[in-house]
C-alpha positions as CSV (number, residue, x, y, z in Angstrom):
1,M,-1.3,-22.4,-35.7
2,R,-0.1,-25.9,-34.8
3,A,2.8,-26.1,-32.4
4,K,6.1,-27.2,-33.8
5,R,7.1,-30.6,-32.4
6,I,10.8,-30.7,-31.5
7,L,12.4,-34.0,-30.2
8,I,15.7,-33.8,-28.3
9,S,17.9,-36.8,-27.7
10,A,21.4,-36.9,-26.1
11,Y,23.0,-38.1,-22.9
12,I,20.3,-36.6,-20.7
13,G,19.4,-37.7,-17.2
14,S,22.7,-39.3,-16.3
15,A,23.4,-37.0,-13.2
16,N,26.1,-35.2,-15.3
17,V,26.1,-31.4,-14.6
18,G,27.6,-30.7,-18.1
19,D,24.8,-32.6,-19.9
20,E,22.2,-30.9,-17.7
21,A,23.7,-27.4,-18.6
22,I,23.5,-28.3,-22.3
23,I,19.9,-29.4,-22.3
24,S,18.9,-26.6,-20.1
25,S,20.4,-24.0,-22.6
26,I,18.9,-25.7,-25.6
27,I,15.4,-25.8,-24.1
28,S,15.6,-22.2,-22.9
29,Q,16.7,-20.9,-26.3
30,I,14.0,-22.9,-28.2
31,R,11.3,-21.5,-25.9
32,S,12.6,-18.0,-26.4
33,K,12.8,-18.2,-30.3
34,I,10.0,-20.6,-31.3
35,E,6.3,-20.2,-30.6
36,P,4.1,-22.2,-30.2
37,V,6.4,-25.3,-29.6
38,K,6.0,-28.7,-28.0
39,I,9.3,-30.1,-26.7
40,T,9.9,-33.8,-26.0
41,V,13.1,-35.2,-24.5
42,F,14.5,-38.7,-24.3
43,S,16.1,-39.2,-20.9
44,L,17.9,-41.9,-18.9
45,N,16.0,-40.5,-15.8
46,P,12.6,-39.3,-17.1
47,S,11.2,-38.2,-13.7
48,H,14.2,-36.0,-12.8
49,T,14.4,-34.5,-16.3
50,S,10.7,-33.7,-16.3
51,S,10.8,-32.0,-12.9
52,S,13.9,-30.1,-13.8
53,F,12.8,-28.7,-17.3
54,G,9.0,-29.0,-17.5
55,V,8.9,-30.8,-20.8
56,R,7.4,-34.1,-22.0
57,V,9.9,-36.8,-21.2
58,F,10.2,-40.5,-22.1
59,S,12.7,-43.1,-21.3
60,S,15.6,-43.5,-23.8
61,W,15.2,-47.3,-23.3
62,S,11.6,-47.5,-24.2
63,I,12.0,-48.5,-27.8
64,L,8.4,-48.5,-28.9
65,R,7.9,-45.0,-27.4
66,V,11.1,-43.7,-29.0
67,V,9.9,-44.9,-32.4
68,Y,6.5,-43.4,-31.9
69,E,7.8,-40.0,-30.8
70,I,10.2,-39.9,-33.7
71,F,7.4,-40.7,-36.1
72,K,5.3,-37.8,-34.7
73,T,8.0,-35.1,-34.5
74,D,8.8,-32.3,-37.0
75,V,12.4,-31.9,-36.0
76,Y,14.8,-34.3,-34.3
77,I,17.7,-32.7,-32.5
78,C,20.7,-34.9,-31.5
79,G,22.9,-33.2,-29.1
80,G,24.7,-31.5,-27.8
81,G,27.8,-32.7,-26.1
82,G,30.5,-35.1,-27.0
83,I,28.2,-37.9,-28.1
84,V,29.7,-39.0,-31.4
85,Q,32.7,-41.0,-30.2
86,D,33.8,-44.6,-29.6
87,E,36.2,-43.8,-26.7
88,T,34.0,-44.7,-23.8
89,S,32.6,-47.9,-25.3
90,I,32.3,-49.8,-28.6
91,F,28.5,-49.5,-28.0
92,S,28.4,-45.8,-27.6
93,L,28.0,-44.8,-31.3
94,P,25.3,-47.3,-32.2
95,L,23.2,-46.4,-29.1
96,V,23.4,-42.7,-30.0
97,L,23.1,-42.9,-33.8
98,W,20.2,-45.3,-34.4
99,K,17.7,-42.8,-33.4
100,P,18.7,-40.0,-35.8
101,Y,19.2,-42.6,-38.5
102,L,15.6,-43.7,-38.0
103,A,14.4,-40.1,-38.1
104,S,16.2,-39.6,-41.4
105,L,14.5,-42.7,-42.8
106,L,11.1,-41.3,-41.8
107,N,12.0,-38.1,-43.7
108,K,12.2,-35.9,-40.5
109,K,14.4,-32.9,-40.3
110,V,17.5,-34.0,-38.3
111,M,20.0,-31.6,-36.8
112,F,23.1,-32.6,-34.9
113,Y,23.2,-29.7,-32.5
114,A,26.6,-28.4,-31.0
115,I,28.1,-31.8,-30.9
116,G,31.7,-32.8,-30.2
117,I,33.1,-35.4,-32.5
118,G,35.7,-38.0,-31.5
119,P,37.8,-39.7,-30.8
120,L,36.8,-42.2,-33.5
121,K,39.3,-45.0,-32.9
122,N,38.1,-47.7,-35.2
123,N,36.9,-47.9,-38.8
124,F,33.5,-49.1,-37.8
125,G,33.0,-45.9,-35.9
126,K,34.1,-43.7,-38.8
127,I,31.9,-45.5,-41.3
128,L,28.9,-45.4,-39.0
129,T,29.4,-41.7,-38.3
130,R,29.6,-40.9,-42.0
131,F,26.6,-43.1,-42.9
132,V,24.3,-41.5,-40.4
133,L,25.5,-37.8,-40.3
134,E,25.5,-37.4,-44.0
135,K,21.8,-38.1,-44.1
136,S,21.0,-35.3,-41.6
137,S,19.7,-31.8,-42.5
138,K,22.2,-29.8,-40.4
139,I,25.3,-30.4,-38.5
140,S,26.8,-27.8,-36.0
141,V,29.9,-28.8,-34.0
142,R,31.4,-27.1,-31.0
143,D,35.0,-26.8,-32.1
144,T,37.3,-26.8,-35.2
145,D,38.8,-30.2,-34.4
146,S,35.3,-31.8,-34.6
147,K,34.8,-30.4,-38.1
148,K,38.2,-31.6,-39.3
149,L,37.4,-35.1,-38.0
150,L,34.0,-35.1,-39.8
151,I,35.6,-34.0,-43.1
152,S,38.2,-36.7,-42.7
153,V,35.5,-39.4,-42.5
154,G,33.8,-38.1,-45.6
155,I,31.2,-35.4,-44.5
156,K,31.1,-32.5,-46.9
157,N,32.7,-29.3,-45.6
158,S,29.6,-27.3,-46.6
159,K,27.4,-29.3,-44.4
160,I,29.2,-28.5,-41.2
161,I,28.9,-25.3,-39.1
162,I,31.4,-24.5,-36.4
163,A,29.5,-23.1,-33.4
164,A,30.1,-23.5,-29.7
165,D,29.0,-25.7,-26.8
166,S,25.4,-24.7,-25.8
167,A,26.3,-24.5,-22.1
168,I,28.2,-21.3,-22.8
169,N,24.9,-19.5,-22.6
170,L,23.9,-20.9,-19.2
171,K,23.1,-18.3,-16.5
172,P,24.3,-18.8,-13.0
173,C,21.9,-18.8,-10.1
174,G,21.6,-15.6,-8.1
175,C,24.5,-14.4,-5.9
176,Q,22.4,-14.7,-2.8
177,D,21.4,-18.3,-3.8
178,A,25.0,-19.3,-4.4
179,C,26.1,-17.8,-1.0
180,Q,23.3,-19.7,0.7
181,I,24.5,-23.0,-0.8
182,M,28.1,-22.2,0.4
183,E,26.6,-21.7,3.9
184,I,24.6,-24.9,3.8
185,E,27.7,-26.8,2.7
186,K,29.7,-25.0,5.5
187,I,32.3,-23.6,3.1
188,P,34.3,-20.7,4.6
189,T,35.2,-17.7,2.5
190,D,38.0,-16.2,4.6
191,K,40.7,-17.6,2.3
192,K,40.9,-17.9,-1.5
193,L,39.0,-20.9,-2.7
194,I,40.2,-23.2,-5.5
195,A,37.6,-25.5,-7.1
196,V,38.8,-29.0,-8.0
197,C,36.7,-30.9,-10.5
198,L,38.2,-34.3,-11.5
199,R,37.1,-37.5,-13.0
200,Y,38.1,-41.2,-13.3
201,W,40.0,-41.9,-16.6
202,F,42.1,-44.9,-16.0
203,Y,40.9,-47.8,-18.2
204,K,42.3,-50.9,-19.8
205,G,40.0,-50.6,-22.9
206,K,39.6,-53.8,-24.9
207,G,36.0,-53.1,-25.5
208,I,34.8,-52.9,-21.8
209,P,32.5,-49.9,-21.3
210,N,34.3,-47.3,-19.2
211,S,31.5,-47.1,-16.7
212,I,31.6,-50.9,-16.1
213,F,35.4,-50.9,-15.7
214,E,35.2,-48.0,-13.2
215,R,32.5,-49.7,-11.1
216,R,34.4,-52.9,-10.9
217,A,37.6,-51.2,-10.0
218,F,36.1,-49.3,-7.1
219,A,34.1,-52.4,-6.0
220,K,37.2,-54.5,-5.8
221,G,39.5,-51.7,-4.6
222,K,42.0,-52.5,-7.4
223,H,43.0,-49.9,-10.0
224,L,45.7,-49.5,-12.6
225,E,49.0,-48.2,-11.3
226,S,48.4,-45.0,-13.3
227,Y,45.4,-44.3,-11.0
228,Y,47.4,-44.6,-7.8
229,N,50.1,-42.5,-9.3
230,F,47.6,-39.8,-10.2
231,I,46.1,-39.8,-6.7
232,R,49.6,-39.6,-5.0
233,E,50.9,-36.8,-7.3
234,T,47.7,-34.8,-7.1
235,A,47.6,-35.0,-3.3
236,K,51.2,-34.0,-3.1
237,T,50.6,-31.0,-5.4
238,L,47.6,-29.8,-3.5
239,D,49.4,-29.9,-0.2
240,S,52.2,-27.9,-1.8
241,I,49.8,-25.3,-3.1
242,I,48.2,-25.0,0.4
243,E,51.6,-24.5,2.1
244,S,52.8,-22.0,-0.6
245,Y,49.6,-20.0,-1.2
246,D,47.5,-20.3,1.9
247,V,44.3,-21.3,0.0
248,N,41.4,-23.7,0.7
249,F,40.2,-26.4,-1.8
250,L,36.6,-27.1,-2.8
251,F,35.9,-30.4,-4.5
252,I,32.9,-30.2,-6.8
253,P,31.6,-33.4,-8.5
254,F,30.3,-32.8,-12.1
255,Y,29.0,-36.4,-12.3
256,Y,27.1,-37.3,-9.2
257,G,27.9,-40.7,-7.8
258,R,31.1,-41.1,-9.7
259,D,33.5,-38.1,-9.3
260,V,33.1,-38.2,-5.6
261,K,35.1,-41.5,-5.5
262,I,38.2,-40.1,-7.0
263,H,37.8,-36.9,-5.0
264,N,37.7,-38.9,-1.7
265,D,40.7,-40.9,-2.6
266,I,42.7,-37.7,-3.2
267,I,41.5,-36.1,0.0
268,D,42.4,-39.3,2.0
269,N,46.0,-38.8,0.8
270,L,46.3,-35.2,1.8
271,V,48.3,-34.0,4.7
272,H,46.2,-30.8,5.1
273,Q,42.8,-32.3,5.0
274,E,41.4,-29.6,7.3
275,R,41.8,-27.1,4.4
276,V,39.6,-29.1,2.0
277,Y,35.8,-28.8,1.6
278,R,33.3,-30.7,-0.6
279,I,30.0,-30.2,-2.3
280,L,27.9,-33.0,-0.8
281,R,24.4,-32.3,-2.1
282,R,23.2,-32.4,-5.7
283,Y,22.5,-29.1,-7.3
284,K,21.2,-27.8,-10.7
285,A,23.8,-26.8,-13.3
286,S,22.9,-23.1,-12.8
287,E,23.7,-23.5,-9.1
288,I,27.0,-25.2,-9.7
289,L,27.8,-22.3,-12.1
290,G,26.9,-19.9,-9.2
291,I,29.4,-21.7,-6.9
292,I,32.1,-21.6,-9.5
293,S,31.5,-17.8,-9.8
294,N,32.4,-17.6,-6.1
295,V,35.8,-19.3,-6.3
296,H,39.1,-17.8,-7.1
297,F,40.6,-20.5,-9.4
298,V,39.6,-23.9,-11.0
299,I,41.5,-27.1,-11.5
300,G,39.4,-29.1,-13.9
301,M,39.3,-32.3,-15.8
302,R,35.6,-32.2,-16.6
303,L,35.1,-30.2,-19.8
304,H,32.1,-28.3,-18.3
305,S,34.1,-27.3,-15.3
306,L,36.3,-25.4,-17.7
307,I,33.3,-24.0,-19.6
308,F,31.8,-22.8,-16.3
309,A,35.1,-21.3,-15.3
310,T,35.1,-19.4,-18.7
311,I,31.6,-18.2,-18.2
312,A,32.4,-17.0,-14.7
313,K,35.8,-15.6,-15.9
314,V,37.7,-17.6,-13.3
315,P,41.2,-18.6,-14.3
316,M,41.9,-22.3,-14.5
317,I,44.2,-25.2,-15.2
318,A,42.9,-28.0,-17.5
319,I,44.0,-31.6,-17.0
320,K,43.8,-33.0,-20.5
321,Y,42.5,-36.6,-20.5
322,S,40.6,-36.4,-23.8
323,E,40.9,-34.5,-27.1
324,K,37.8,-32.4,-26.3
325,I,39.8,-30.7,-23.5
326,E,42.6,-29.6,-25.8
327,S,39.9,-28.5,-28.4
328,F,38.2,-26.2,-25.9
329,M,41.4,-24.7,-24.5
330,K,42.5,-24.0,-28.2
331,L,39.1,-22.4,-28.8
332,I,39.6,-19.9,-25.9
333,D,43.3,-19.5,-26.7
334,L,44.5,-20.8,-23.3
335,S,46.3,-24.0,-24.5
336,Q,49.4,-23.3,-22.5
337,Y,47.4,-23.6,-19.3
338,Q,46.7,-27.4,-19.6
339,L,48.4,-30.5,-18.3
340,E,48.8,-33.8,-20.1
341,L,47.4,-36.6,-18.0
342,E,49.8,-39.0,-19.8
343,Y,52.9,-37.1,-18.4
344,F,51.3,-36.1,-15.1
345,T,53.7,-35.6,-12.1
346,A,53.6,-33.4,-8.9
347,E,56.4,-31.4,-10.2
348,T,54.8,-30.6,-13.6
349,F,51.5,-29.9,-11.9
350,F,53.0,-27.5,-9.4
351,Q,55.1,-25.7,-12.1
352,K,51.9,-25.3,-14.2
353,F,50.0,-24.0,-11.2
354,R,52.6,-21.5,-10.3
355,M,52.8,-20.1,-13.9
356,T,49.0,-19.9,-14.2
357,W,48.7,-18.2,-10.8
358,K,51.2,-15.7,-11.8
359,D,49.3,-15.0,-15.1
360,Y,46.0,-14.7,-13.2
361,E,45.0,-11.1,-14.4
362,N,46.1,-11.8,-18.0
363,I,44.0,-15.0,-18.1
364,K,41.0,-13.3,-16.6
365,G,41.3,-10.5,-19.3
366,R,41.5,-13.0,-22.1
367,M,38.4,-14.8,-20.7
368,E,36.5,-11.5,-20.7
369,D,37.6,-11.0,-24.3
370,C,36.5,-14.4,-25.5
371,I,33.1,-14.9,-23.9
372,K,31.2,-12.6,-26.2
373,P,32.5,-14.1,-29.4
374,L,31.8,-17.6,-28.0
375,R,28.2,-16.7,-27.4
376,T,27.9,-15.3,-30.9
377,L,29.3,-18.6,-32.2
378,E,26.9,-20.5,-30.0
379,Y,23.9,-18.7,-31.5
380,L,24.7,-20.3,-34.9
381,N,23.3,-23.5,-33.4
382,M,19.9,-21.8,-32.9
383,S,20.0,-19.8,-36.2
384,N,20.4,-23.0,-38.1
385,L,17.6,-24.8,-36.2
386,L,15.4,-21.8,-37.1
387,T,16.1,-22.3,-40.8
388,L,14.8,-25.9,-40.4
389,I,11.7,-24.8,-38.5
390,R,10.8,-22.0,-41.0
């Protein structure tokens, strides 16, 4: 029996913990449900992806190899993650969608797998999304808002399945391994530990890719006033929390090489820097989930820091910088525990923290209630892939 060839392409190999969690879960499920199978992945960092997952890996930028592998595959998976959007750059959508479009032209079975849709801010993005996705075989999205947006651009309701983010099925590393990491990083456990997982989101827009704008801002040491305000107000709030609740903070980067910069700026503005610790080394997604499982609370901007908190049943506050944060918090029925970045102040942050801390046991119970239905939803991704394979 010939092995089924499955090709996976998304934002893989970027040193983003969330993207690693997604691809790890997808590969694990494919291997458990489909035999024999030959999995190929397009990655921005082929050597790291290959050593992490043990699959055939080729560079996303090697155009001839990309075309050749699409030609050979049986099924093309695009996803998961929030890849169908034009918020980070005007170039994002064309770079993502040309590959599944080519696969459709070659009469390959194409599945958009557990993707987040939007924002789609311009008409070009909406037209391109409809043009490419309507040619696919299956579309599964990770939240209701994504489905509504696809319908609004012209995709048929019957073509779209609401599932959940693939990372929801990620398993943490063993408790002993997580404790060993905490020891290596010299993180004490004598006080309650609050994880902080922030990101840079202070851009002018105007067509400049966010990553380029961010690099220039840090290189020049000049940011928008909204960034400096966020740093000041966050540091002020964290100091107040330390003084009021006698806790320690642990800063965890979910995008290596990027998140640490904003974390360092906040720490530099703290009065109680001796109560702050950092994850300095790079770890697998399962290991980061293991660390999250050992903290008492999470303050997160990164979507997958919130997903990891949900898996670990650790109460959290979400800082909403993008629509995908609100979509996830609605999905788990915890919308009241999010802060709007647009109206962010130390006063509103501390008030939200105090409310959430007070509701700790209630939130934990609601997380326990939602995790099983979320995993049931997530399995719809795989069940729809199996219908394509069979």
